[in-house]
PAZA-648711 format. One line per 5 residues: number of its first residue (from 1); their letters; for each residue x, y, z of C-alpha. Coordinates in steps of 0.25 Angstrom, whole numbers, always signed. Layout:
NUM> A> X/Y/Z ~ ...
This chain:
1> XXXXX> -223/+360/+4 ~ -216/+373/+1 ~ -201/+375/+1 ~ -195/+384/+11 ~ -184/+394/+8
6> XXXXX> -175/+397/+19 ~ -161/+397/+23 ~ -154/+386/+32 ~ -140/+384/+38 ~ -134/+379/+25
11> XXXXX> -134/+393/+20 ~ -120/+395/+26 ~ -114/+383/+19 ~ -105/+383/+7 ~ -109/+370/+1
16> XXXXX> -118/+373/-11 ~ -126/+361/-8 ~ -129/+365/+6 ~ -132/+379/+1 ~ -142/+373/-8
21> XXXXX> -150/+368/+4 ~ -148/+381/+12 ~ -162/+386/+9 ~ -169/+373/+12 ~ -180/+374/+23
26> XXXXX> -172/+362/+29 ~ -164/+367/+41 ~ -151/+362/+36 ~ -138/+362/+43 ~ -124/+360/+37
31> XXXXX> -117/+348/+43 ~ -111/+352/+57 ~ -113/+352/+72 ~ -125/+362/+72 ~ -134/+352/+65
36> XXXXX> -130/+340/+74 ~ -130/+348/+87 ~ -144/+352/+84 ~ -148/+338/+80 ~ -143/+333/+94
41> XXXXX> -149/+344/+102 ~ -163/+342/+96 ~ -161/+327/+94 ~ -164/+327/+79 ~ -160/+318/+68
46> XXXXX> -151/+325/+57 ~ -153/+325/+42 ~ -140/+325/+35 ~ -143/+328/+20 ~ -131/+326/+11
51> XXXXX> -130/+330/-4 ~ -122/+339/-14 ~ -125/+351/-23 ~ -125/+343/-36 ~ -134/+332/-31
56> XXXXX> -147/+331/-39 ~ -155/+323/-29 ~ -150/+332/-17 ~ -157/+344/-25 ~ -170/+335/-26
61> XXXXX> -171/+332/-12 ~ -168/+346/-8 ~ -179/+351/-17 ~ -189/+340/-12 ~ -186/+340/+3
66> XXXXX> -176/+350/+8 ~ -183/+362/+1 ~ -197/+357/+6 ~ -202/+364/+19 ~ -210/+351/+23
71> XXXXX> -197/+343/+23 ~ -189/+354/+29 ~ -198/+355/+41 ~ -197/+341/+44 ~ -182/+341/+43
76> XXXXX> -181/+353/+51 ~ -190/+348/+62 ~ -185/+334/+64 ~ -170/+334/+59 ~ -158/+343/+59
81> XXXXX> -154/+343/+44 ~ -140/+344/+38 ~ -136/+346/+24 ~ -122/+341/+19 ~ -115/+343/+6
86> XXXXX> -108/+330/+3 ~ -97/+336/-5 ~ -93/+345/+6 ~ -95/+334/+17 ~ -92/+321/+11
91> XXXXX> -89/+315/+24 ~ -103/+317/+29 ~ -108/+311/+16 ~ -99/+299/+18 ~ -105/+296/+32
96> XXXXX> -120/+297/+28 ~ -119/+291/+14 ~ -113/+279/+21 ~ -124/+279/+31 ~ -135/+280/+20
101> XXXXX> -128/+269/+12 ~ -128/+260/+24 ~ -143/+263/+26 ~ -148/+262/+12 ~ -136/+256/+3
106> XXXXX> -135/+268/-6 ~ -133/+283/-5 ~ -133/+296/-13 ~ -136/+310/-12 ~ -144/+317/-6
111> XXXXX> -140/+309/+6 ~ -150/+311/+18 ~ -146/+305/+32 ~ -153/+306/+45 ~ -144/+306/+57
116> XXXXX> -144/+306/+72 ~ -140/+320/+78 ~ -126/+314/+79 ~ -125/+312/+64 ~ -127/+297/+64
121> XXXXX> -136/+293/+52 ~ -149/+285/+54 ~ -155/+286/+41 ~ -151/+291/+27 ~ -154/+291/+12
126> XXXXX> -153/+299/-1 ~ -163/+306/-8 ~ -177/+306/-3 ~ -190/+312/-9 ~ -197/+322/+0
131> XXXXX> -208/+312/+5 ~ -197/+302/+8 ~ -189/+312/+16 ~ -200/+317/+24 ~ -204/+302/+28
136> XXXXX> -189/+299/+31 ~ -188/+311/+40 ~ -201/+308/+48 ~ -197/+293/+49 ~ -183/+295/+54
141> XXXXX> -186/+306/+64 ~ -198/+298/+70 ~ -189/+286/+71 ~ -178/+294/+78 ~ -188/+300/+88
146> XXXXX> -195/+287/+91 ~ -182/+278/+91 ~ -170/+286/+95 ~ -162/+274/+100 ~ -165/+266/+87
151> XXXXX> -161/+277/+79 ~ -148/+279/+87 ~ -145/+264/+85 ~ -148/+265/+70 ~ -138/+277/+69
156> XXXXX> -128/+270/+77 ~ -128/+257/+68 ~ -128/+265/+55 ~ -116/+273/+61 ~ -109/+261/+65
161> XXXXX> -111/+256/+50 ~ -105/+268/+45 ~ -93/+266/+54 ~ -92/+251/+50 ~ -92/+256/+35
166> XXXXX> -79/+264/+38 ~ -71/+252/+44 ~ -60/+248/+34 ~ -55/+234/+34 ~ -40/+233/+33
171> XXXXX> -36/+221/+24 ~ -25/+212/+29 ~ -11/+211/+23 ~ -1/+221/+16 ~ -7/+229/+4
176> XXXXX> -3/+222/-9 ~ -8/+227/-23 ~ -7/+221/-36 ~ -12/+220/-51 ~ -21/+208/-49
181> XXXXX> -30/+215/-39 ~ -32/+227/-48 ~ -37/+218/-59 ~ -48/+213/-50 ~ -52/+228/-47
186> XXXXX> -52/+231/-61 ~ -61/+220/-65 ~ -71/+224/-54 ~ -71/+238/-59 ~ -72/+235/-74
191> XXXXX> -84/+226/-71 ~ -92/+238/-66 ~ -89/+246/-78 ~ -99/+249/-89 ~ -91/+246/-101
196> XXXXX> -102/+251/-111 ~ -105/+264/-105 ~ -94/+267/-95 ~ -94/+269/-80 ~ -99/+259/-71
201> XXXXX> -110/+250/-74 ~ -124/+255/-72 ~ -130/+269/-68 ~ -128/+279/-63 ~ -114/+281/-68
206> XXXXX> -104/+289/-61 ~ -90/+293/-68 ~ -82/+287/-56 ~ -69/+293/-62 ~ -59/+285/-53
211> XXXXX> -65/+272/-58 ~ -60/+275/-72 ~ -47/+281/-67 ~ -44/+267/-60 ~ -47/+260/-73
216> XXXXX> -38/+270/-81 ~ -27/+266/-71 ~ -30/+252/-72 ~ -29/+252/-87 ~ -15/+260/-86
221> XXXXX> -10/+249/-76 ~ -15/+237/-83 ~ -18/+240/-98 ~ -32/+235/-96 ~ -40/+240/-108
226> XXXXX> -54/+237/-101 ~ -50/+247/-90 ~ -47/+258/-100 ~ -60/+255/-108 ~ -69/+256/-96
231> XXXXX> -63/+270/-94 ~ -64/+275/-108 ~ -78/+270/-110 ~ -82/+277/-97 ~ -76/+290/-100
236> XXXXX> -81/+290/-114 ~ -95/+287/-110 ~ -95/+297/-99 ~ -90/+308/-108 ~ -100/+305/-118
241> XXXXX> -112/+304/-108 ~ -121/+314/-102 ~ -113/+314/-89 ~ -103/+323/-97 ~ -106/+337/-100
246> XXXXX> -104/+338/-115 ~ -107/+353/-115 ~ -99/+358/-103 ~ -90/+346/-99 ~ -89/+339/-86
251> XXXXX> -96/+326/-80 ~ -109/+325/-72 ~ -108/+317/-59 ~ -114/+304/-65 ~ -123/+298/-76
256> XXXXX> -137/+292/-72 ~ -137/+282/-83 ~ -127/+271/-87 ~ -123/+278/-100 ~ -118/+292/-94
261> XXXXX> -129/+299/-102 ~ -137/+305/-90 ~ -129/+313/-80 ~ -133/+317/-66 ~ -129/+331/-70
266> XXXXX> -121/+336/-58 ~ -106/+339/-61 ~ -96/+336/-50 ~ -82/+341/-49 ~ -77/+328/-44
271> XXXXX> -82/+320/-56 ~ -77/+330/-66 ~ -63/+331/-59 ~ -61/+316/-59 ~ -66/+314/-73
276> XXXXX> -56/+325/-78 ~ -45/+316/-72 ~ -51/+303/-78 ~ -53/+308/-92 ~ -39/+314/-92
281> XXXXX> -33/+301/-88 ~ -42/+294/-98 ~ -36/+303/-109 ~ -22/+301/-104 ~ -25/+286/-105
286> XXXXX> -32/+286/-118 ~ -30/+299/-126 ~ -45/+300/-129 ~ -47/+314/-133 ~ -61/+315/-128
291> XXXXX> -57/+313/-114 ~ -48/+325/-115 ~ -61/+333/-120 ~ -68/+328/-107 ~ -57/+333/-98
296> XXXXX> -57/+347/-104 ~ -72/+348/-105 ~ -73/+344/-90 ~ -62/+353/-86 ~ -69/+365/-93
301> XXXXX> -82/+361/-85 ~ -74/+362/-72 ~ -68/+375/-76 ~ -81/+381/-80 ~ -90/+376/-70
306> XXXXX> -83/+370/-58 ~ -71/+379/-55 ~ -71/+390/-45 ~ -66/+404/-49 ~ -53/+401/-40
311> XXXXX> -51/+388/-47 ~ -57/+377/-37 ~ -68/+368/-42 ~ -83/+368/-38 ~ -90/+355/-34
316> XXXXX> -102/+352/-44 ~ -113/+357/-53 ~ -127/+352/-50 ~ -135/+343/-58 ~ -147/+352/-58
321> XXXXX> -150/+366/-63 ~ -163/+373/-63 ~ -168/+361/-54 ~ -166/+351/-65 ~ -155/+340/-66
326> XXXXX> -146/+342/-79 ~ -154/+354/-84 ~ -141/+362/-87 ~ -135/+351/-95 ~ -146/+345/-104
331> XXXXX> -151/+350/-118 ~ -163/+349/-127 ~ -161/+346/-141 ~ -168/+360/-144 ~ -157/+367/-136
336> XXXXX> -145/+359/-142 ~ -151/+362/-156 ~ -152/+377/-153 ~ -139/+378/-147 ~ -130/+370/-156
341> XXXXX> -137/+374/-169 ~ -131/+367/-182 ~ -123/+358/-173 ~ -136/+353/-166 ~ -137/+340/-173
346> XXXXX> -122/+336/-171 ~ -123/+340/-156 ~ -136/+333/-153 ~ -132/+320/-160 ~ -119/+320/-153
351> XXXXX> -125/+322/-139 ~ -138/+315/-140 ~ -147/+327/-140 ~ -161/+323/-144 ~ -174/+330/-145
356> XXXXX> -181/+321/-135 ~ -169/+322/-126 ~ -160/+311/-120 ~ -163/+315/-106 ~ -175/+322/-99
361> XXXXX> -186/+331/-104 ~ -180/+332/-118 ~ -166/+336/-114 ~ -153/+330/-118 ~ -140/+326/-110
366> XXXXX> -128/+327/-119 ~ -121/+314/-121 ~ -114/+308/-133 ~ -115/+294/-139 ~ -103/+294/-148
371> XXXXX> -89/+299/-148 ~ -87/+312/-156 ~ -80/+305/-167 ~ -91/+294/-169 ~ -102/+305/-170
376> XXXXX> -94/+314/-179 ~ -92/+302/-189 ~ -107/+299/-189 ~ -110/+314/-191 ~ -100/+314/-203
381> XXXXX> -91/+325/-197 ~ -77/+326/-192 ~ -75/+324/-177 ~ -68/+338/-176 ~ -81/+344/-182
386> XXXXX> -90/+337/-172 ~ -80/+341/-161 ~ -81/+356/-165 ~ -96/+356/-167 ~ -98/+349/-153
391> XXXXX> -89/+360/-146 ~ -97/+371/-152 ~ -110/+365/-148 ~ -106/+362/-134 ~ -101/+376/-132
396> XXXXX> -114/+381/-137 ~ -122/+372/-127 ~ -112/+376/-116 ~ -115/+391/-118 ~ -130/+388/-118
401> XXXXX> -129/+379/-106 ~ -122/+390/-98 ~ -134/+398/-99 ~ -142/+388/-91 ~ -144/+388/-76
406> XXXXX> -132/+380/-71 ~ -132/+369/-61 ~ -128/+373/-47 ~ -113/+373/-44 ~ -108/+367/-31
411> XXXXX> -97/+377/-29 ~ -90/+371/-17 ~ -76/+367/-19 ~ -72/+354/-13 ~ -57/+350/-11
416> XXXXX> -58/+336/-15 ~ -66/+338/-28 ~ -56/+350/-32 ~ -45/+341/-30 ~ -51/+331/-40
421> XXXXX> -53/+342/-50 ~ -38/+347/-48 ~ -34/+332/-51 ~ -43/+333/-63 ~ -36/+345/-68
426> XXXXX> -23/+340/-66 ~ -26/+327/-73 ~ -31/+334/-85 ~ -19/+343/-85 ~ -9/+332/-85
431> XXXXX> -16/+325/-96 ~ -20/+337/-105 ~ -9/+347/-101 ~ -19/+358/-100 ~ -12/+369/-91
436> XXXXX> -25/+375/-87 ~ -29/+361/-80 ~ -17/+362/-72 ~ -19/+376/-68 ~ -33/+373/-63
441> XXXXX> -28/+361/-55 ~ -17/+369/-49 ~ -26/+381/-46 ~ -36/+372/-39 ~ -26/+365/-31
446> XXXXX> -20/+378/-26 ~ -34/+382/-22 ~ -36/+369/-14 ~ -24/+372/-6 ~ -27/+387/-4
451> XXXXX> -42/+385/-1 ~ -43/+371/+5 ~ -30/+367/+12 ~ -26/+372/+26 ~ -12/+374/+30
456> XXXXX> -13/+360/+38 ~ -16/+353/+25 ~ -31/+352/+28 ~ -40/+353/+17 ~ -54/+359/+16
461> XXXXX> -65/+352/+8 ~ -74/+363/+3 ~ -71/+377/-3 ~ -83/+386/-5 ~ -85/+401/-5
466> XXXXX> -70/+404/-2 ~ -70/+395/+11 ~ -64/+381/+13 ~ -72/+372/+22 ~ -74/+357/+27
471> XXXXX> -62/+349/+31 ~ -57/+341/+20 ~ -60/+326/+18 ~ -51/+315/+13 ~ -55/+317/-2
476> XXXXX> -51/+332/-1 ~ -37/+328/+3 ~ -36/+315/-6 ~ -40/+322/-19 ~ -32/+334/-16
481> XXXXX> -20/+326/-14 ~ -22/+319/-27 ~ -24/+332/-34 ~ -11/+338/-28 ~ -3/+325/-32
486> XXXXX> -8/+327/-46 ~ -5/+342/-46 ~ +9/+338/-42 ~ +10/+328/-54 ~ +5/+338/-64
491> XXXXX> +15/+350/-59 ~ +26/+343/-51 ~ +23/+355/-41 ~ +27/+349/-28 ~ +17/+358/-20
496> XXXXX> +6/+349/-24 ~ +12/+336/-20 ~ +16/+343/-6 ~ +2/+347/-4 ~ -3/+333/-7
501> XXXXX> +7/+328/+3 ~ +2/+337/+14 ~ -13/+333/+11 ~ -9/+318/+12 ~ -2/+320/+25
506> XXXXX> -15/+328/+30 ~ -24/+316/+26 ~ -15/+306/+33 ~ -15/+314/+45 ~ -30/+317/+46
511> XXXXX> -38/+307/+38 ~ -31/+294/+41 ~ -38/+282/+46 ~ -27/+276/+54 ~ -34/+262/+56
516> XXXXX> -34/+259/+41 ~ -25/+269/+33 ~ -37/+275/+26 ~ -42/+289/+27 ~ -55/+295/+33
521> XXXXX> -63/+304/+25 ~ -63/+315/+35 ~ -51/+320/+43 ~ -48/+319/+58 ~ -52/+334/+60
526> XXXXX> -66/+332/+54 ~ -78/+332/+64 ~ -82/+317/+65 ~ -94/+312/+58 ~ -102/+299/+62
531> XXXXX> -92/+291/+54 ~ -78/+295/+49 ~ -78/+289/+35 ~ -68/+285/+25 ~ -70/+285/+10
536> XXXXX> -64/+273/+2 ~ -73/+270/-11 ~ -71/+278/-24 ~ -83/+284/-31 ~ -85/+296/-39
541> XXXXX> -72/+301/-32 ~ -61/+293/-27 ~ -62/+290/-12 ~ -54/+298/-3 ~ -46/+286/+2
546> XXXXX> -42/+281/-11 ~ -38/+295/-16 ~ -30/+296/-3 ~ -23/+282/-5 ~ -19/+286/-19
551> XXXXX> -13/+299/-14 ~ -5/+292/-3 ~ +0/+282/-13 ~ +4/+293/-23 ~ +10/+303/-12
556> XXXXX> +17/+291/-6 ~ +24/+289/-19 ~ +27/+304/-21 ~ +33/+306/-7 ~ +39/+292/-5
561> XXXXX> +29/+290/+7 ~ +28/+275/+8 ~ +18/+276/+20 ~ +8/+284/+11 ~ +10/+273/+0
566> XXXXX> +7/+262/+10 ~ -5/+269/+15 ~ -11/+270/+1 ~ -8/+255/+0 ~ -15/+252/+13
571> XXXXX> -27/+260/+9 ~ -28/+252/-5 ~ -26/+239/+3 ~ -38/+242/+11 ~ -47/+245/+0
576> XXXXX> -42/+235/-10 ~ -53/+224/-8 ~ -64/+235/-9 ~ -57/+240/-21 ~ -58/+226/-28
581> XXXXX> -73/+226/-25 ~ -76/+240/-26 ~ -74/+243/-41 ~ -74/+257/-45 ~ -77/+262/-31
586> XXXXX> -63/+259/-27 ~ -57/+264/-40 ~ -47/+274/-34 ~ -42/+264/-25 ~ -40/+255/-37
591> XXXXX> -31/+265/-43 ~ -23/+265/-30 ~ -23/+250/-31 ~ -18/+250/-45 ~ -7/+260/-42
596> XXXXX> -3/+251/-30 ~ -3/+238/-39 ~ +7/+244/-50 ~ +21/+250/-48 ~ +18/+264/-51
601> XXXXX> +29/+274/-56 ~ +33/+288/-52 ~ +38/+298/-62 ~ +48/+309/-59 ~ +50/+320/-70
606> XXXXX> +61/+330/-66 ~ +67/+341/-73 ~ +64/+354/-81 ~ +54/+347/-91 ~ +46/+339/-81
611> XXXXX> +33/+346/-85 ~ +34/+342/-100 ~ +38/+327/-96 ~ +27/+326/-85 ~ +17/+331/-96
616> XXXXX> +22/+319/-105 ~ +19/+309/-94 ~ +5/+315/-93 ~ +2/+310/-108 ~ +2/+296/-101
621> XXXXX> -9/+290/-92 ~ +0/+285/-80 ~ -9/+283/-68 ~ -2/+281/-55 ~ +11/+288/-59
626> XXXXX> +16/+299/-50 ~ +24/+309/-56 ~ +33/+320/-50 ~ +45/+329/-54 ~ +48/+343/-58
631> XXXXX> +60/+352/-62 ~ +66/+349/-49 ~ +67/+337/-39 ~ +57/+343/-29 ~ +54/+336/-16
636> XXXXX> +47/+323/-20 ~ +55/+310/-17 ~ +53/+305/-31 ~ +60/+318/-37 ~ +73/+317/-29
641> XXXXX> +86/+316/-36 ~ +80/+315/-50 ~ +83/+329/-56 ~ +93/+329/-67 ~ +97/+343/-70
646> XXXXX> +93/+348/-84 ~ +85/+336/-87 ~ +71/+331/-85 ~ +70/+317/-81 ~ +59/+307/-79
651> XXXXX> +60/+296/-68 ~ +50/+284/-68 ~ +50/+278/-54 ~ +44/+266/-46 ~ +44/+264/-32
656> XXXXX> +54/+276/-31 ~ +64/+270/-40 ~ +66/+277/-53 ~ +70/+272/-67 ~ +81/+280/-75
661> XXXXX> +76/+294/-78 ~ +72/+297/-92 ~ +69/+310/-100 ~ +58/+305/-109 ~ +44/+303/-104
666> XXXXX> +41/+292/-114 ~ +53/+284/-108 ~ +47/+287/-94 ~ +34/+282/-98 ~ +41/+269/-103
671> XXXX> +47/+268/-89 ~ +33/+269/-82 ~ +29/+257/-90 ~ +41/+248/-87
């Protein structure tokens, strides 16, 4: 069948993903009352198709089905069809992904659900070939028309199942936390780690940064070398693999194989933001210089390709260019020979470039099998000579690559992902003391307040074409609070901790599940969906509830708010049994459980030389530490009555009781360990 070219209702949307479908012959609606009102009036089922702009198989299904006139005619005749950008509306995605997982045991994107006119799901799946999709549409429509009561019963049962999944079991007893329980959690996680290739066992392999952050934390608190080794093996293998862009910096979303060689080529802001934080922490803990290089190269990529002119951050780069996955990133040996000239042999050997290719159609994905020092020794050259040669050849290839047609940019700006990137810049600043990193973070944080925050402390989720839209979700608040706490720790500018306090109060007022003490993903002013969901499990990003629990714990320590600390403890108590069984998918909760299991210090640095001494602290990996201070006492309870005129003093405190102040950072570090 021929493909029609027209314009549908998505043409007025801001989402790049929805705009990609705005010329489909399918009569797409954006999510909203118009679509459901029409479905109810005409007694039609609703197709809810969910994806995102960098999703390869979303593009494939669009080309095969949604651009096809035969499929479009069927969808337009029998259904009302809605397109959803899952990154703009994760609340909708949560509901219908859960439904598909109940129906099929798995999920993914594109996510395609057929629902009653009121939105209750009756059927769902992921990618379908054209013939499958046509068959499904005909069968479901026919069944609905012939068996409306049974269809209603099925939808009711499925919706009840979704509601049952949201029920939280409250454990008995008072929250108690201890070191033996953490050892059980550690053993469960480490049993799932691929200690040869890094990452979790099997394939595909996702970076899952929060998992390795937990293991770094566990190493710090326990001294367990196996925990540290699992992190360094993973980070070493990722940076050597094809998942890392050796020419332009930054990481792809995941590796399709078990050795990190073959990436799924889309680059997501949230991955790279968290990996900047992770590699910065790993450098701080180990001093390995190649982790520093990864951080700098990744931030170069962010600045070059994912930063808006005003200083906020775009969402993603597509996997495809010119209709081919990975075309922008791969090379033939003929190309690398021509571009790198006399250094071709050295470059090709280091990055595994061959005449026959290490991927598809004679093309090569760049990855390395050895550390530079090892390769230099085999080549009989000094490591510095190799480093210089590789820098020159990479610059040549980057200039050549810039001439290619780029992957599509998803230029929407999401609050939660921007907050993760702000945190990444702050973590890099504190470890490497690059002022430009702090400047980028401060500028972006100021823009979030200016563009995304209302006077009543309500956040918007999306910023596109100069307009903020979509009421914020729990992750928007949780990650922004965390970023603002980090900005305070990096600058001792109290405006950031005050902003974090205001946002925390807003979350407590508008997202609380009063029956459990946990938080809903949507606020109480959002239009209701068929189920009001909560997000608990950690995955490629920390869950919004685990992030919020850590925020409450830290904010409670800063403001002497015992109620907030107790709520964090109660939340951790609720998920602890799941965390024991859930392995890496509760890693951020595990970080909180670690902090609750050890007596954590607070540090105050107060006096004219506070910045220099805070910078000395940043030479050390000190997870769980909250730090405050400045040249004056300020307004935080921790700072009261600690200024000694003409001197800069360091106070190490636990449970709001401080040791004798010291002048020297090394003495304070000693107090932390005592």
